[in-house]
C-alpha positions in Angstrom: 50.9 21.2 -57.2 47.4 22.3 -56.6 46.0 18.8 -56.5 48.8 17.7 -54.0 48.3 20.5 -51.8 44.7 20.1 -51.7 45.1 16.4 -50.6 47.4 17.3 -48.2 44.9 19.8 -46.4 42.1 17.3 -46.5 44.8 14.8 -44.9 45.3 17.1 -42.0 41.6 17.8 -41.6 40.8 14.1 -41.3 43.5 13.5 -38.8 42.6 16.2 -36.8 38.9 15.2 -36.9 40.2 11.7 -36.0 42.2 13.0 -33.1 39.1 15.3 -31.8 36.9 12.3 -31.8 39.3 9.9 -30.0 39.5 12.6 -27.4 35.7 13.1 -27.0 35.4 9.3 -26.5 38.2 9.2 -24.2 36.8 12.0 -22.2 33.3 10.2 -22.0 34.7 6.9 -21.2 37.1 8.8 -18.0 33.7 10.6 -17.1 31.7 7.4 -16.8 34.7 5.4 -15.0 34.6 8.7 -12.6 30.8 8.1 -12.0 31.1 4.5 -11.5 33.9 5.0 -8.9 32.4 7.8 -6.7 29.2 5.6 -6.8 31.0 2.5 -5.7 30.1 0.3 -8.6 32.2 -2.9 -10.0 32.6 -0.9 -13.2 35.0 1.6 -11.7 38.5 1.2 -12.9 40.7 2.7 -10.1 43.9 2.6 -12.5 42.2 4.9 -15.0 41.6 7.9 -12.4 43.9 11.2 -12.7 45.1 12.3 -9.4 42.5 14.8 -8.9 39.8 12.2 -9.9 41.3 9.9 -7.0 40.6 12.7 -4.6 36.9 12.9 -5.5 36.5 9.3 -5.3 38.0 9.2 -1.9 35.9 11.8 -0.8 32.7 10.4 -2.2 33.8 6.9 -0.5 34.0 8.7 2.9 30.7 10.4 2.6 29.1 7.1 1.8 30.6 5.6 4.8 29.6 8.3 6.8 25.8 8.0 5.6 26.0 3.8 6.2 27.1 4.6 9.5 24.4 7.1 10.3 21.9 4.6 8.9 23.2 1.5 10.8 24.3 -0.5 7.8 26.9 -3.4 8.3 29.0 -1.8 5.8 29.9 0.9 8.2 33.8 1.2 9.0 34.0 3.1 12.2 37.7 3.1 11.9 37.4 5.4 8.7 35.6 8.0 10.8 37.2 11.2 12.2 37.0 12.0 15.7 34.1 14.5 15.3 32.0 12.1 12.9 32.2 9.6 15.7 31.0 12.0 18.1 28.2 13.0 15.9 27.2 9.4 15.2 27.1 8.8 19.0 25.0 11.7 19.4 22.6 10.4 16.7 22.5 7.0 17.9 21.6 8.2 21.3 18.8 10.2 20.0 17.7 7.4 17.9 17.5 5.1 20.7 16.0 7.6 23.2 13.1 7.9 20.4 12.6 4.3 20.0 12.3 3.6 23.8 9.6 6.6 24.1 7.8 5.1 21.1 7.8 1.6 22.5 10.0 0.2 19.6 11.5 -3.2 19.8 15.0 -1.9 18.8 15.0 0.1 22.3 18.0 -0.4 24.3 17.2 0.7 27.7 20.6 0.4 29.2 21.7 3.0 27.3 19.2 5.8 28.8 20.4 8.3 31.3 18.3 7.9 34.6 16.0 11.1 33.5 15.5 9.4 29.8 14.4 6.2 31.4 11.9 8.0 33.8 10.7 9.9 30.7 10.3 6.2 28.5 8.6 4.5 31.3 6.0 7.5 31.7 5.4 7.4 28.2 5.1 3.3 28.6 2.6 3.6 31.1 0.7 6.3 29.2 0.6 4.0 26.1 -0.8 1.3 28.3 -3.5 3.3 29.6 -4.5 4.2 26.1 -4.3 0.5 25.1 -6.6 -0.2 27.9 -9.1 2.2 27.0 -9.2 1.4 23.5 -9.5 -2.4 24.1 -6.1 -3.4 22.1 -4.6 -6.5 23.0 -1.4 -5.0 24.4 -3.5 -3.6 27.4 -1.9 -5.0 30.9 -4.7 -4.2 33.5 -1.9 -5.1 36.0 -0.3 -2.0 35.5 -3.2 0.5 36.3 -3.7 2.4 39.1 -7.3 2.2 40.9 -8.0 5.6 39.4 -6.8 4.4 35.9 -9.1 1.4 36.2 -12.1 3.7 36.8 -11.1 5.7 33.5 -10.9 2.5 31.3 -13.8 1.1 32.6 -15.9 4.3 31.7 -14.0 4.3 28.4 -14.7 1.0 27.5 -18.5 1.4 28.2 -18.6 4.4 26.1 -16.9 2.5 23.2 -19.2 -0.3 23.5 -22.2 1.9 23.3 -20.7 3.6 20.4 -20.0 0.1 18.6 -23.6 -1.1 19.3 -25.1 2.2 18.1 -22.9 2.0 14.3 -23.5 -1.8 14.4 -19.7 -2.9 14.9 -19.2 -6.2 15.5 -17.7 -5.8 18.7 -20.9 -4.8 20.2 -22.0 -6.3 23.5 -25.3 -5.9 23.9 -25.3 -7.4 27.8 -23.2 -4.5 28.8 -25.4 -1.7 27.8 -27.2 0.3 30.5 -30.9 0.4 30.3 -30.6 4.1 28.6 -27.7 3.0 26.3 -30.1 0.0 25.2 -32.7 2.5 24.5 -30.3 4.8 22.3 -28.8 1.7 20.5 -32.4 0.3 19.7 -33.2 3.5 18.2 -29.9 3.8 16.1 -30.5 0.1 15.0 -34.1 1.1 13.8 -32.8 4.1 12.1 -30.2 2.0 10.5 -32.6 -0.4 9.0 -34.7 2.0 7.8 -32.2 3.3 5.8 -31.2 -0.2 4.8 -34.5 -0.5 3.2 -35.3 2.9 1.8 -32.0 2.3 -0.2 -32.6 -1.2 -1.0 -29.3 -2.0 0.6 -28.8 -5.7 2.3 -29.7 -6.1 6.3 -33.2 -4.7 5.8 -36.0 -6.2 7.9 -39.3 -4.9 6.4 -41.1 -6.7 9.2 -39.6 -4.0 11.7 -40.9 -1.2 9.9 -43.7 1.0 10.7 -46.6 1.4 8.4 -45.2 4.8 7.0 -41.8 3.4 7.0 -43.0 0.5 4.6 -44.9 3.1 2.4 -41.8 5.4 1.9 -39.7 2.1 1.2 -41.8 0.9 -1.5 -42.1 4.4 -3.0 -38.4 4.4 -2.9 -38.0 1.1 -4.9 -40.5 2.2 -7.4 -38.5 5.3 -8.1 -35.2 3.4 -8.3 -36.9 0.7 -10.5 -38.2 3.6 -13.0 -35.0 5.4 -13.1 -33.2 2.1 -13.9 -35.8 1.6 -16.7 -35.4 5.2 -17.9 -31.8 4.6 -18.2 -31.7 1.1 -19.7 -30.2 -0.3 -16.7 -30.1 -4.2 -16.1 -31.8 -3.5 -12.8 -34.9 -2.8 -14.6 -38.1 -4.8 -13.9 -40.9 -3.9 -16.6 -43.4 -5.7 -14.6 -43.1 -3.2 -11.5 -43.9 0.0 -13.5 -47.2 1.7 -13.0 -49.2 2.6 -15.9 -48.1 6.1 -15.5 -44.6 5.2 -15.7 -45.0 2.8 -18.4 -46.6 5.4 -20.6 -44.0 7.9 -20.2 -41.2 5.2 -20.5 -42.7 4.5 -23.8 -42.9 8.1 -25.0 -39.2 8.7 -23.9 -38.2 5.8 -25.8 -40.1 6.4 -28.9 -38.5 9.8 -29.1 -35.1 8.4 -28.3 -35.6 5.8 -31.3 -36.8 8.5 -33.7 -33.7 10.6 -32.8 -31.6 7.8 -33.7 -33.1 6.9 -36.9 -33.3 10.4 -37.9 -29.6 11.3 -37.1 -28.0 8.0 -37.9 -26.6 7.7 -34.5 -27.5 4.9 -31.7 -30.0 1.8 -32.2 -33.0 2.4 -34.5 -36.0 0.4 -35.0 -37.5 1.5 -38.1 -40.9 -0.7 -37.5 -41.5 1.8 -34.3 -41.7 4.8 -36.5 -44.9 6.7 -37.4 -45.7 7.2 -41.2 -45.4 10.8 -40.5 -41.8 10.1 -39.0 -40.9 7.9 -41.9 -41.5 10.8 -44.2 -39.4 13.3 -42.5 -36.4 10.4 -42.6 -36.9 9.4 -46.4 -38.9 12.3 -48.0 -40.3 11.4 -51.3 -38.8 12.9 -54.4 
């Protein structure tokens, strides 16, 4: 009797566990389907939605349509917008168009601007053209400049050209420089050449260096070579080391080699060790 009762109880427990697992699985599937429907994915099965879930999905679809309309997407359905939403969309679209016109963006529709907005947009466009002309960009239209603006643009272009020449920019026009600007540019070019030579950079013309500058350039090159040799760099030219530098480098290298042999780390050339150094590394028993 006890055995039969025990079997019955276990059977009930197993049944309840199965029903619980089934319910959990169905709940998970329902939640996944709800998320798919709210996101508008193809995996959505509307027939499996409960009444409250259907309301949630409808609200999500409406919000998604409002967002699509605000972003100007083709999926926007204006017929599904409420009157307040249509008004808010019209306001947002108008403000966006005003901003596009003021910034000179191609999507601007000037026919939708008010008279005051059109005046502001025109003023902004004119100001951009003046700036473009001063900066020498391709969008400059000189025909739209006033007499005073032409003078401002010419002065700005003169300053910009002088700056380009001083900085070694490719747009430099030496022929357009004034005598004083030419003098400043020659001085700037000389300083740039000295810097290039002292640092070993390209575009160094050593023939334009003064004796003191040439001496400093030679010293800088010597220092760079010694540093390269000291650090074991590929750029090292041992033939250019002075006797003092060569001796100092040999001492440094000997110390490094001895330390490597002693500690067992790094490249060790035992043939370079002195007799005393060998004894410290391999003391006799």
